[in-house]
Structure formats: structure tokens, C-alpha cells
N, C-alpha and C positions, 0 to 999 in steps of 0.2 A: 532494830530489825539486824541494822549492820553488824550487831555484835554477834550474830548467829550465822552470818552469810556463808561461813564456812560449813557449818554443820547442814544448811539447806542444800548447798552446792552439792556436798557429798550422798545425800538422801536423793535429790534430783538425779544424779550420777547412775545412781543404782536403778533407778526408774528407767532412766534412757538406754542402759545396758540391756534390761528387760525387753523393751521394745525394738531396739535395733537387733539383738541375737535371735528373737523371735522371726523377725522380717528377713535376716540374712540367712537362716536356715532354710525358709520356705524358697527363696530365692536361689540359693546355692543349689538345691536338689533339681533346679529347673537348669541353669546355666553353667554349674561347676564353680568350685570354691576359687579356683584362680583368675578367672576373668571376672568374677564377683568381686574379689580385691581390688584391682586396678580401678574398676568403674565406679565403685564407692568412694574410692580417694578421690578421683575426679569430681564426682559431684559434691562430696564433703568440701572440696577445697574451693569451689563455687561459692558454696552456702558463706564459708569461711572469709572469702575474699572481699565477698560483697557486704558483710557483716562489719570487717573491719574497715573498709573503706567509707561506711557511713559513721562508724563510731570512733575511729581514729583519723581518718582522713587519708589513710595510706592502703592501697591496695594489696600492696606486699611487704613483709617486713624489712623495710631498708633500714630502720633504725636499730636493729639488733646488732650487738657486738661480736667479734669475729669469734669471742670465747662462746657467746651462746648459739652462735652459727655450728660450730665445730661440734659440742657436746648435743644440742639438738638434732643436729643431721645424725649422728650416730646412734642417737637415741629412737629416731624416726626408723632408721634402716633395721634396728633389732627388734624394736615393738610393732611397728606397723608393718614392716616386709616379712621379717622371719616369724615374730609371734604370730601376727594376725594370719598371715600363710598355713600355718600349723591349726590354728585354733578354727578358721573357717572350715579346714577339712575336716575337723572334729564335728562341727556343726552337722554336715552332712551324713556322717557315720555314726554318731552317737545321738545327736539331737542336742539342742541350744540348753535345755533343763540340766542334762548331765554335765555337760561341758561347762557350763556356768558354776556348776556345783565344784566341779575340779578346780576351777579358776579360783575358788577361795583360798586354793594354797599359796595364791600370788604374795598375801601378807607374811606368810612363814619362809618362803621362799626369798623375799625381799629383804628379811631379817638376816638369815643366812648369808645373802650376797652382800648386805651392807656391812656384816662382820668380816667377811673375806676381803672386800673392795675398799670399803671406807674405814677399817678397823675399828667400827661400833661394837662396844660387848654387848651380851646378850645375858639378862637376868635368868633366875630361875623361872620366875613367873614367865616369861615369855617362852621358854624351851617348854615348859607344861602347855601353853597356849597353842605351842606348835603342833604337840603331840595330839592334844584335842582336836584340832583341826583336821589332823591326819586321820584320828580314828572316825569323825564324823563323814570324810570324804569314803573311807574304807567300807563302811557300814553300807554305802550304797553301791558301789562299784564288786565288791566282794559277796559271793555265795558260796553254799555248801553244795558240792556235786552228790545229789541225792544216790547215786549208784557206787560212789569210790568214795564218797565222805570226804574227799578233799576239796580245798578251797580254791575257787576258779574265778574269773572275772566275769561280771553280770553282762557284760556289753563286750563291743568289739575290741580286742586288744589294740588294733591299730589305732581306734577312735580314741582310746584313752591315753594312749602314748602322744597322740597328736594334742589333745588338750593338756597333757602336762608340758609338753614342748611350749605351747602357746604360753602357758601361765608363765613358764621360764623366761619366755622372751618378753613378755610383759613387765615381769619384775625386772629385770636387767634393763629393760628400756627406761623404766622409770628413775631407776638409780641415776642411770647416765644422764637424762634428761634434767634432774635436780641439779646436776653441777653446771647446767647452764641457764637453767631458769631465773635463779634470783628473784629480783623485782618485777622481771620483764614482764609484758602483758602475755596473760595464757593462752589466748586466742592467736596472736602472732605467733606465740611459741609452737603451738599445733600448726599453724602454716610450714614452719620452718621442717617439722617432723614429716609432715605429708608430703612437702616437696622431694625430701629425701627417700621417701619410700616409692614416691611416684617415678622418679629416675631409676630406681632399682626394679621395680616393676618393668618399666620400659625396656630395660637393658634385657631383662629377662625373657620378655616376649620376643624381642627383636632375636637375641641369639636362638631361642627355642622354635621361632618362626611361627609364633602362634597366633598372630595378632587376628587372625581369621576367627578365632573363638571369642574374642571380645565383638569384633563386628557382629557376628552372629547372634549375639546376645541380646542385641538391641530388637530384634525380631519378637524375642517373648515379651510382651506387651506387660502382662500381670506380674512377671518376675521384675521388670525394672521399675514398676510402680513400688515393689517391696524394695527394691535397692534404693531408691530415692528417698523412701521413709526411714530405712535403716541408716542411709548415709545422713541423714539431718540429726537424728537421734544419737549418732555413734562418733563418727569422724569430726562432726561439728560440734555438735552440742555437748553430748557426753564427754569426750574427751577434754573438752577446752573448760566444762565444769570441774573436771576432777582435778586439772592443774590448780583452777581457781581455789579448790577445797584445800590443797595442799599447801596453797599460798597463806591462807587465813588460820589453818587450824592446825594442830598436830598432825603429822603425815599419818602416823599410826591410828588416830582417831576418824582420819578421813578414808583410811583403808577399811576399817572396820564397818564404818555407815556404808561404804559402796560395796561391801561384802554380803550384804542382804540381797541382791539379786536371785541368787537361786532359791529364796523364800518367795519372793515376788513372783517367779516364775511356775509356782505351784498351782496357784489359782487360774493361771494363764493356760497350764495344761489340763487340767480338770474342766474348766467351764468354757473355754474357746477353742484349744485343739482336742478336746473330748479324749484325752489320753487317761489310761489307766495307770494312777499314781499310788504307788505300794505304802504302806505306813513307815517301813523302814527308810525309805526315800524321803520321807519329809522328816522323820527323825534325825537321818544323816544330816540334811541341809541344816535344822536348828541346831545340831551339835557343833557342824563346822563354823557356823557363825558365831557360836558362843566361843569357840576356840580362838577365833580372830579377835574376839573381845578380850578375852582373858591376856593374850599378848600385849594390847596396847592400851587398855581402859583400867581393869581392875587392879 
């Protein structure tokens, strides 16, 4: 079982993303994306701190090196603060399913950023995989205008831009985080990333004088249940398992397995949310995941 721990962690991460994105979409429509972000981080931090106290004997990551703190703090600011701020707004505007499909662009973006930042080369196979992934996403978000026969976006322009912005933040956050992760405990590493984001959001709310939005959110009891569920499977379990996966298997293989979330969200949309899902959306999701697979596996 231990030899497959990375693969199991990656697939479980994909399931966690499906659960958390569905719950955060519902909660965000009730309380707004910005209050949702800081509340889920605080709840996720409580889960993480309790877990690390039990498993590591430390409630906070005091044993992390300065180098780990530096890179993981930057990673948390980019991924959890900027990236998730954009992604959660996309959840509200175009829904979790389409947002997470666009999030399949994270591996191609990561490859390009790794080339630019880390100097890692890209093979012809990887470039082909990136193109296939983008084709899959394009099939879903682009449609032909019946009147003018021109190509247009099938969903809110702002929502799609927010989703791509979130994907970019996530990609950059992962690369920066890898610089500080090393062999350090992934759950404690996630704590550092969350601390960074909580500080950033706290400053943001203080400057904007919007703390009342956070306090008002607690009056929405059903939304808070959704936030709690999403926080358990997102900032606590999902993010930590994603780091565990990257530690034990090739990051590319991990990214591929984690990229199946859009496919997992299709039955959720059909059978639970009772949404109408078009064939081209299902086809696009599968093509996008195939593209990610080509990048890292074949």
C-alpha cells in the first residue's frame, strides 16, 4: 500500500476538490466570495492545527526552516490569497464545474512557469499535451453565435477570466511552494501557507473596512455548514494530500490524477444539482484530462 501512497493521495485530492468546490459555490452565493475565503481559511487552520498537534505534537510549524517559511509564505500569498480570491469569484459567476474545468489548465501553466522560472525544458510531447488540454477547455467555453456565426464565450467573460486567474495563481503558488517544501511535513507546510493567506486577508479586510461582511456571514447558518464541509475537504485535507502526493510521486503524475476533478463534477451536476449538462461539456472535460495525461504520462 505504501508504494501507492502518492497515487492514492492524488486521486483522493481530486475527490476533495469536487466536494469542496461544490460546497464553496453554494456558500459563496449566500455570503459572497471574499468573506468565504477568510472564514474557510480560519476553519481549515483549526482542523490542521488540531491534526498536527495530535500527529506531530506541535500545534504550529515551529520546526520549519527559515527557507521553508520564506517560500511557503510567498506560496500561500500567491495561491491561497490571490489565486483563491479569483477562483471563488469564478465559482459564483460560472459555477464550480466550469471553473474546475478551466482549472485543468494548471498543469500546462505550471509547465510554462517552470520553464520560465526554474529553467526546466519542455518536450514536444508536453507541448502537444498543453494544446490538447486547451482544446478541451475551449470546446466547453467557446460557442458559435447563431446570428453572426462568430465564436463567442458560452459563459460570463468575467467569470472565465477569474477562473483562469485563479488557475495561474495556483500554478505559481505550487511552483514557489515546492522550493520550500523539500521533505518537510505537508500538513505543517499547509499551515504556513494558510497563515500567510490569513494575514493577507486580514489586512485586506482592515484596509477595506469590510469586517462586518465576515461577521454577518455567521448569521447564514446553512452557508456556514457548507463552508465548514468545504474547509475540511479543501484547505485541510485536499491541499495537504496534494502536497503529500507531490512528495511521493512525480509532480506531473500527481497533477494528472488531481486534474480529474472536472469529470467527477459531471455526475454531481446531473444527479445532485439537477443541472443540464451538454455532451460537448462532457467531451471537453475528458479531452482536457487526456491532454494533462499526455503532458506527464505518455
